[in-house]
Biotite code that builds the C-alpha atoms (Angstrom):
import biotite.structure as struc

atoms = struc.array([
    struc.Atom([0.000, 0.000, 0.000], chain_id="A", res_id=1, res_name="MET", atom_name="CA", element="C"),
    struc.Atom([2.955, 2.346, 0.660], chain_id="A", res_id=2, res_name="ARG", atom_name="CA", element="C"),
    struc.Atom([4.033, 2.125, -3.014], chain_id="A", res_id=3, res_name="LEU", atom_name="CA", element="C"),
    struc.Atom([0.487, 2.899, -4.158], chain_id="A", res_id=4, res_name="PHE", atom_name="CA", element="C"),
    struc.Atom([0.463, 5.789, -1.702], chain_id="A", res_id=5, res_name="THR", atom_name="CA", element="C"),
    struc.Atom([3.726, 6.960, -3.254], chain_id="A", res_id=6, res_name="PHE", atom_name="CA", element="C"),
    struc.Atom([2.124, 6.767, -6.705], chain_id="A", res_id=7, res_name="PHE", atom_name="CA", element="C"),
    struc.Atom([-0.746, 8.879, -5.439], chain_id="A", res_id=8, res_name="ILE", atom_name="CA", element="C"),
    struc.Atom([1.638, 11.224, -3.748], chain_id="A", res_id=9, res_name="ALA", atom_name="CA", element="C"),
    struc.Atom([3.742, 11.272, -6.899], chain_id="A", res_id=10, res_name="GLY", atom_name="CA", element="C"),
    struc.Atom([0.834, 12.346, -9.017], chain_id="A", res_id=11, res_name="LEU", atom_name="CA", element="C"),
    struc.Atom([-0.563, 14.659, -6.436], chain_id="A", res_id=12, res_name="GLY", atom_name="CA", element="C"),
    struc.Atom([2.582, 16.028, -4.876], chain_id="A", res_id=13, res_name="LEU", atom_name="CA", element="C"),
    struc.Atom([4.401, 16.465, -8.102], chain_id="A", res_id=14, res_name="ALA", atom_name="CA", element="C"),
    struc.Atom([1.405, 18.493, -9.047], chain_id="A", res_id=15, res_name="ALA", atom_name="CA", element="C"),
    struc.Atom([1.307, 19.954, -5.585], chain_id="A", res_id=16, res_name="CYS", atom_name="CA", element="C"),
    struc.Atom([4.810, 21.057, -5.647], chain_id="A", res_id=17, res_name="SER", atom_name="CA", element="C"),
    struc.Atom([4.628, 22.903, -8.877], chain_id="A", res_id=18, res_name="PHE", atom_name="CA", element="C"),
    struc.Atom([1.409, 23.852, -10.579], chain_id="A", res_id=19, res_name="ALA", atom_name="CA", element="C"),
    struc.Atom([-2.307, 24.473, -11.348], chain_id="A", res_id=20, res_name="LEU", atom_name="CA", element="C"),
    struc.Atom([-4.747, 26.700, -13.244], chain_id="A", res_id=21, res_name="LYS", atom_name="CA", element="C"),
    struc.Atom([-8.405, 27.799, -12.839], chain_id="A", res_id=22, res_name="THR", atom_name="CA", element="C"),
    struc.Atom([-11.578, 26.703, -11.093], chain_id="A", res_id=23, res_name="LEU", atom_name="CA", element="C"),
    struc.Atom([-13.218, 26.029, -14.435], chain_id="A", res_id=24, res_name="SER", atom_name="CA", element="C"),
    struc.Atom([-9.845, 25.025, -15.910], chain_id="A", res_id=25, res_name="GLY", atom_name="CA", element="C"),
    struc.Atom([-9.244, 22.457, -18.594], chain_id="A", res_id=26, res_name="PRO", atom_name="CA", element="C"),
    struc.Atom([-9.948, 18.786, -18.096], chain_id="A", res_id=27, res_name="ILE", atom_name="CA", element="C"),
    struc.Atom([-7.320, 16.490, -19.555], chain_id="A", res_id=28, res_name="SER", atom_name="CA", element="C"),
    struc.Atom([-8.891, 13.135, -20.333], chain_id="A", res_id=29, res_name="THR", atom_name="CA", element="C"),
    struc.Atom([-7.127, 9.952, -21.328], chain_id="A", res_id=30, res_name="MET", atom_name="CA", element="C"),
    struc.Atom([-8.379, 6.417, -21.762], chain_id="A", res_id=31, res_name="GLN", atom_name="CA", element="C"),
    struc.Atom([-7.413, 5.320, -18.238], chain_id="A", res_id=32, res_name="LYS", atom_name="CA", element="C"),
    struc.Atom([-6.784, 8.543, -16.337], chain_id="A", res_id=33, res_name="TRP", atom_name="CA", element="C"),
    struc.Atom([-7.763, 12.169, -16.233], chain_id="A", res_id=34, res_name="SER", atom_name="CA", element="C"),
    struc.Atom([-7.218, 15.210, -14.097], chain_id="A", res_id=35, res_name="TYR", atom_name="CA", element="C"),
    struc.Atom([-9.091, 18.404, -13.400], chain_id="A", res_id=36, res_name="LYS", atom_name="CA", element="C"),
    struc.Atom([-7.645, 21.563, -11.973], chain_id="A", res_id=37, res_name="ASP", atom_name="CA", element="C"),
    struc.Atom([-10.130, 22.548, -9.274], chain_id="A", res_id=38, res_name="CYS", atom_name="CA", element="C"),
    struc.Atom([-8.093, 25.497, -8.033], chain_id="A", res_id=39, res_name="GLY", atom_name="CA", element="C"),
    struc.Atom([-8.652, 29.195, -8.483], chain_id="A", res_id=40, res_name="SER", atom_name="CA", element="C"),
    struc.Atom([-6.775, 31.691, -10.660], chain_id="A", res_id=41, res_name="PRO", atom_name="CA", element="C"),
    struc.Atom([-5.258, 33.202, -7.507], chain_id="A", res_id=42, res_name="SER", atom_name="CA", element="C"),
    struc.Atom([-3.638, 29.943, -6.333], chain_id="A", res_id=43, res_name="ASP", atom_name="CA", element="C"),
    struc.Atom([0.166, 30.261, -6.088], chain_id="A", res_id=44, res_name="PRO", atom_name="CA", element="C"),
    struc.Atom([0.612, 27.070, -8.156], chain_id="A", res_id=45, res_name="LEU", atom_name="CA", element="C"),
    struc.Atom([-0.786, 27.053, -11.686], chain_id="A", res_id=46, res_name="GLN", atom_name="CA", element="C"),
    struc.Atom([-0.524, 23.777, -13.653], chain_id="A", res_id=47, res_name="ILE", atom_name="CA", element="C"),
    struc.Atom([-0.116, 24.030, -17.388], chain_id="A", res_id=48, res_name="ASN", atom_name="CA", element="C"),
    struc.Atom([0.000, 20.294, -18.149], chain_id="A", res_id=49, res_name="SER", atom_name="CA", element="C"),
    struc.Atom([0.448, 16.849, -16.648], chain_id="A", res_id=50, res_name="ILE", atom_name="CA", element="C"),
    struc.Atom([1.758, 14.014, -18.807], chain_id="A", res_id=51, res_name="LYS", atom_name="CA", element="C"),
    struc.Atom([2.498, 10.436, -17.871], chain_id="A", res_id=52, res_name="ILE", atom_name="CA", element="C"),
    struc.Atom([4.497, 7.632, -19.468], chain_id="A", res_id=53, res_name="PHE", atom_name="CA", element="C"),
    struc.Atom([3.450, 5.031, -20.171], chain_id="A", res_id=54, res_name="PRO", atom_name="CA", element="C"),
    struc.Atom([0.009, 6.343, -20.976], chain_id="A", res_id=55, res_name="ASP", atom_name="CA", element="C"),
    struc.Atom([-2.079, 4.597, -19.753], chain_id="A", res_id=56, res_name="PRO", atom_name="CA", element="C"),
    struc.Atom([-0.358, 3.625, -16.480], chain_id="A", res_id=57, res_name="PRO", atom_name="CA", element="C"),
    struc.Atom([0.004, -0.087, -15.751], chain_id="A", res_id=58, res_name="ASN", atom_name="CA", element="C"),
    struc.Atom([0.330, -1.867, -12.400], chain_id="A", res_id=59, res_name="PRO", atom_name="CA", element="C"),
    struc.Atom([3.794, -3.340, -11.876], chain_id="A", res_id=60, res_name="GLY", atom_name="CA", element="C"),
    struc.Atom([5.525, -0.817, -14.146], chain_id="A", res_id=61, res_name="GLU", atom_name="CA", element="C"),
    struc.Atom([7.429, 2.401, -13.603], chain_id="A", res_id=62, res_name="ASP", atom_name="CA", element="C"),
    struc.Atom([5.385, 5.548, -14.161], chain_id="A", res_id=63, res_name="LEU", atom_name="CA", element="C"),
    struc.Atom([7.052, 8.804, -15.187], chain_id="A", res_id=64, res_name="THR", atom_name="CA", element="C"),
    struc.Atom([5.081, 11.957, -14.411], chain_id="A", res_id=65, res_name="ILE", atom_name="CA", element="C"),
    struc.Atom([5.962, 15.260, -16.099], chain_id="A", res_id=66, res_name="THR", atom_name="CA", element="C"),
    struc.Atom([4.341, 18.436, -14.850], chain_id="A", res_id=67, res_name="ILE", atom_name="CA", element="C"),
    struc.Atom([4.693, 21.885, -16.372], chain_id="A", res_id=68, res_name="MET", atom_name="CA", element="C"),
    struc.Atom([3.566, 24.789, -14.245], chain_id="A", res_id=69, res_name="GLY", atom_name="CA", element="C"),
    struc.Atom([4.089, 28.237, -12.850], chain_id="A", res_id=70, res_name="ASP", atom_name="CA", element="C"),
    struc.Atom([4.759, 29.296, -9.282], chain_id="A", res_id=71, res_name="VAL", atom_name="CA", element="C"),
    struc.Atom([3.429, 32.808, -8.653], chain_id="A", res_id=72, res_name="THR", atom_name="CA", element="C"),
    struc.Atom([4.406, 33.066, -4.951], chain_id="A", res_id=73, res_name="GLU", atom_name="CA", element="C"),
    struc.Atom([7.377, 31.545, -3.113], chain_id="A", res_id=74, res_name="VAL", atom_name="CA", element="C"),
    struc.Atom([6.544, 28.112, -1.668], chain_id="A", res_id=75, res_name="ILE", atom_name="CA", element="C"),
    struc.Atom([8.058, 27.873, 1.801], chain_id="A", res_id=76, res_name="GLU", atom_name="CA", element="C"),
    struc.Atom([8.844, 25.055, 4.213], chain_id="A", res_id=77, res_name="GLU", atom_name="CA", element="C"),
    struc.Atom([5.626, 23.905, 5.842], chain_id="A", res_id=78, res_name="GLY", atom_name="CA", element="C"),
    struc.Atom([3.535, 23.778, 2.656], chain_id="A", res_id=79, res_name="ALA", atom_name="CA", element="C"),
    struc.Atom([1.481, 20.594, 2.734], chain_id="A", res_id=80, res_name="HIS", atom_name="CA", element="C"),
    struc.Atom([-0.900, 18.510, 0.670], chain_id="A", res_id=81, res_name="ALA", atom_name="CA", element="C"),
    struc.Atom([-4.011, 16.671, 1.801], chain_id="A", res_id=82, res_name="ASP", atom_name="CA", element="C"),
    struc.Atom([-4.420, 13.551, -0.382], chain_id="A", res_id=83, res_name="VAL", atom_name="CA", element="C"),
    struc.Atom([-7.605, 11.474, -0.321], chain_id="A", res_id=84, res_name="THR", atom_name="CA", element="C"),
    struc.Atom([-8.031, 8.240, -2.304], chain_id="A", res_id=85, res_name="VAL", atom_name="CA", element="C"),
    struc.Atom([-11.510, 6.883, -2.913], chain_id="A", res_id=86, res_name="LYS", atom_name="CA", element="C"),
    struc.Atom([-12.965, 3.783, -4.509], chain_id="A", res_id=87, res_name="LEU", atom_name="CA", element="C"),
    struc.Atom([-16.436, 4.950, -5.492], chain_id="A", res_id=88, res_name="GLY", atom_name="CA", element="C"),
    struc.Atom([-17.801, 6.633, -2.375], chain_id="A", res_id=89, res_name="LEU", atom_name="CA", element="C"),
    struc.Atom([-15.517, 4.663, -0.057], chain_id="A", res_id=90, res_name="ILE", atom_name="CA", element="C"),
    struc.Atom([-12.541, 6.580, 1.321], chain_id="A", res_id=91, res_name="LYS", atom_name="CA", element="C"),
    struc.Atom([-9.526, 4.243, 1.255], chain_id="A", res_id=92, res_name="LEU", atom_name="CA", element="C"),
    struc.Atom([-6.814, 6.612, 2.373], chain_id="A", res_id=93, res_name="LEU", atom_name="CA", element="C"),
    struc.Atom([-6.321, 10.129, 3.622], chain_id="A", res_id=94, res_name="ARG", atom_name="CA", element="C"),
    struc.Atom([-2.838, 11.421, 4.316], chain_id="A", res_id=95, res_name="GLU", atom_name="CA", element="C"),
    struc.Atom([-1.283, 14.812, 4.764], chain_id="A", res_id=96, res_name="ILE", atom_name="CA", element="C"),
    struc.Atom([2.144, 15.188, 3.196], chain_id="A", res_id=97, res_name="PHE", atom_name="CA", element="C"),
    struc.Atom([4.746, 17.866, 3.828], chain_id="A", res_id=98, res_name="ASP", atom_name="CA", element="C"),
    struc.Atom([5.434, 19.019, 0.265], chain_id="A", res_id=99, res_name="VAL", atom_name="CA", element="C"),
    struc.Atom([9.017, 20.122, 0.941], chain_id="A", res_id=100, res_name="CYS", atom_name="CA", element="C"),
    struc.Atom([9.894, 16.983, 2.892], chain_id="A", res_id=101, res_name="GLU", atom_name="CA", element="C"),
    struc.Atom([8.479, 14.748, 0.134], chain_id="A", res_id=102, res_name="GLU", atom_name="CA", element="C"),
    struc.Atom([10.502, 16.672, -2.471], chain_id="A", res_id=103, res_name="ALA", atom_name="CA", element="C"),
    struc.Atom([13.673, 16.154, -0.405], chain_id="A", res_id=104, res_name="ARG", atom_name="CA", element="C"),
    struc.Atom([12.955, 12.453, 0.172], chain_id="A", res_id=105, res_name="ASP", atom_name="CA", element="C"),
    struc.Atom([12.305, 11.914, -3.547], chain_id="A", res_id=106, res_name="ALA", atom_name="CA", element="C"),
    struc.Atom([15.456, 13.871, -4.456], chain_id="A", res_id=107, res_name="ASN", atom_name="CA", element="C"),
    struc.Atom([13.261, 16.044, -6.689], chain_id="A", res_id=108, res_name="ALA", atom_name="CA", element="C"),
    struc.Atom([14.921, 18.543, -8.996], chain_id="A", res_id=109, res_name="SER", atom_name="CA", element="C"),
    struc.Atom([13.122, 21.459, -7.310], chain_id="A", res_id=110, res_name="VAL", atom_name="CA", element="C"),
    struc.Atom([13.491, 21.991, -3.565], chain_id="A", res_id=111, res_name="GLN", atom_name="CA", element="C"),
    struc.Atom([12.021, 24.425, -1.043], chain_id="A", res_id=112, res_name="CYS", atom_name="CA", element="C"),
    struc.Atom([11.893, 27.301, -0.869], chain_id="A", res_id=113, res_name="PRO", atom_name="CA", element="C"),
    struc.Atom([10.530, 27.252, -4.431], chain_id="A", res_id=114, res_name="VAL", atom_name="CA", element="C"),
    struc.Atom([10.997, 30.637, -6.065], chain_id="A", res_id=115, res_name="GLN", atom_name="CA", element="C"),
    struc.Atom([8.531, 32.165, -8.511], chain_id="A", res_id=116, res_name="THR", atom_name="CA", element="C"),
    struc.Atom([8.878, 31.094, -12.134], chain_id="A", res_id=117, res_name="GLY", atom_name="CA", element="C"),
    struc.Atom([8.078, 28.352, -14.618], chain_id="A", res_id=118, res_name="SER", atom_name="CA", element="C"),
    struc.Atom([9.037, 24.767, -13.855], chain_id="A", res_id=119, res_name="TYR", atom_name="CA", element="C"),
    struc.Atom([9.104, 21.377, -15.530], chain_id="A", res_id=120, res_name="ILE", atom_name="CA", element="C"),
    struc.Atom([9.156, 18.575, -12.982], chain_id="A", res_id=121, res_name="ILE", atom_name="CA", element="C"),
    struc.Atom([9.725, 14.938, -13.901], chain_id="A", res_id=122, res_name="GLU", atom_name="CA", element="C"),
    struc.Atom([9.509, 12.116, -11.386], chain_id="A", res_id=123, res_name="GLN", atom_name="CA", element="C"),
    struc.Atom([9.431, 8.330, -11.824], chain_id="A", res_id=124, res_name="THR", atom_name="CA", element="C"),
    struc.Atom([7.626, 6.062, -9.379], chain_id="A", res_id=125, res_name="VAL", atom_name="CA", element="C"),
    struc.Atom([7.243, 2.279, -9.355], chain_id="A", res_id=126, res_name="ALA", atom_name="CA", element="C"),
    struc.Atom([3.608, 1.180, -9.411], chain_id="A", res_id=127, res_name="LEU", atom_name="CA", element="C"),
    struc.Atom([2.985, -1.999, -7.420], chain_id="A", res_id=128, res_name="PRO", atom_name="CA", element="C"),
    struc.Atom([1.609, -4.916, -9.417], chain_id="A", res_id=129, res_name="LYS", atom_name="CA", element="C"),
    struc.Atom([-0.908, -5.483, -6.590], chain_id="A", res_id=130, res_name="GLU", atom_name="CA", element="C"),
    struc.Atom([-3.033, -2.439, -7.515], chain_id="A", res_id=131, res_name="ILE", atom_name="CA", element="C"),
    struc.Atom([-6.595, -3.808, -7.658], chain_id="A", res_id=132, res_name="PRO", atom_name="CA", element="C"),
    struc.Atom([-8.627, -3.593, -10.846], chain_id="A", res_id=133, res_name="GLN", atom_name="CA", element="C"),
    struc.Atom([-10.815, -0.648, -9.926], chain_id="A", res_id=134, res_name="ALA", atom_name="CA", element="C"),
    struc.Atom([-11.534, 3.015, -10.628], chain_id="A", res_id=135, res_name="LYS", atom_name="CA", element="C"),
    struc.Atom([-9.940, 5.360, -8.128], chain_id="A", res_id=136, res_name="PHE", atom_name="CA", element="C"),
    struc.Atom([-10.527, 9.027, -7.397], chain_id="A", res_id=137, res_name="THR", atom_name="CA", element="C"),
    struc.Atom([-7.684, 11.085, -5.958], chain_id="A", res_id=138, res_name="LEU", atom_name="CA", element="C"),
    struc.Atom([-8.363, 14.484, -4.452], chain_id="A", res_id=139, res_name="ASN", atom_name="CA", element="C"),
    struc.Atom([-5.244, 16.540, -3.791], chain_id="A", res_id=140, res_name="VAL", atom_name="CA", element="C"),
    struc.Atom([-5.496, 19.849, -1.950], chain_id="A", res_id=141, res_name="ARG", atom_name="CA", element="C"),
    struc.Atom([-2.367, 21.891, -1.355], chain_id="A", res_id=142, res_name="GLY", atom_name="CA", element="C"),
    struc.Atom([-1.930, 24.540, 1.315], chain_id="A", res_id=143, res_name="TYR", atom_name="CA", element="C"),
    struc.Atom([0.735, 27.111, 2.113], chain_id="A", res_id=144, res_name="THR", atom_name="CA", element="C"),
    struc.Atom([2.563, 27.238, 5.427], chain_id="A", res_id=145, res_name="VAL", atom_name="CA", element="C"),
    struc.Atom([-0.190, 29.700, 6.488], chain_id="A", res_id=146, res_name="ASP", atom_name="CA", element="C"),
    struc.Atom([-2.945, 27.221, 5.447], chain_id="A", res_id=147, res_name="ASP", atom_name="CA", element="C"),
    struc.Atom([-4.008, 29.345, 2.479], chain_id="A", res_id=148, res_name="ASP", atom_name="CA", element="C"),
    struc.Atom([-4.954, 27.526, -0.739], chain_id="A", res_id=149, res_name="ASP", atom_name="CA", element="C"),
    struc.Atom([-1.914, 26.541, -2.787], chain_id="A", res_id=150, res_name="LEU", atom_name="CA", element="C"),
    struc.Atom([-3.532, 24.355, -5.471], chain_id="A", res_id=151, res_name="PHE", atom_name="CA", element="C"),
    struc.Atom([-6.313, 21.843, -6.086], chain_id="A", res_id=152, res_name="CYS", atom_name="CA", element="C"),
    struc.Atom([-6.311, 18.752, -8.328], chain_id="A", res_id=153, res_name="LEU", atom_name="CA", element="C"),
    struc.Atom([-8.747, 15.893, -8.844], chain_id="A", res_id=154, res_name="ASP", atom_name="CA", element="C"),
    struc.Atom([-7.621, 12.701, -10.601], chain_id="A", res_id=155, res_name="PHE", atom_name="CA", element="C"),
    struc.Atom([-9.542, 9.746, -11.954], chain_id="A", res_id=156, res_name="GLN", atom_name="CA", element="C"),
    struc.Atom([-7.477, 6.579, -12.514], chain_id="A", res_id=157, res_name="VAL", atom_name="CA", element="C"),
    struc.Atom([-9.064, 3.476, -14.049], chain_id="A", res_id=158, res_name="ASP", atom_name="CA", element="C"),
    struc.Atom([-7.154, 0.241, -13.558], chain_id="A", res_id=159, res_name="PHE", atom_name="CA", element="C"),
    struc.Atom([-10.095, -1.843, -14.886], chain_id="A", res_id=160, res_name="MET", atom_name="CA", element="C"),
    struc.Atom([-9.418, -1.262, -18.585], chain_id="A", res_id=161, res_name="ILE", atom_name="CA", element="C"),
])
C-alpha cells in the first residue's frame, strides 16, 4: 500500500509542488486517467499540463510523471498537501504530506523554498503490481505554510481497462 500511496503522492505532490490553473480550468482526459484543476486563478501554483508515461499507467511498471507549471508566490517550508483516495464513495486513504519533505525524500529537482517562475518537474515512481482492478478518485489539496490555498487537483485513474 505504501508504493500505491507513493504513486498517489507522486501524481498529487508532483502536481502539488509545482502547478495548477483555474476553477473552471481544462480537463485532460485519457483512456485510463484524467485530471481536473479545481483550483482558483489566484492559487500560487498554476498547472499548465500533466503528462504520464506510459500512458495509460500499468500496475507493476514504472510511471514517469511530467508536470509543467508556474509558481506565482514563493513556496516555503511547511507547505502541505491533503491527499484522499476513494474507490467509489468509499474513502480508502487520507494522508497529509509535507510538500518540501516529500521533495527532499524523492530527491526532486526542485526543492524548497521554491521561487517564482516556470518549472518542468519529472519524477518516476514504481507502481505496485498489486493495484486492484478498480476506478480510483484522488483528491489533492495543497496549502501554504499559512494554510491558504496553494492548489487543487482531482484525478480519476481506471485500472479496470
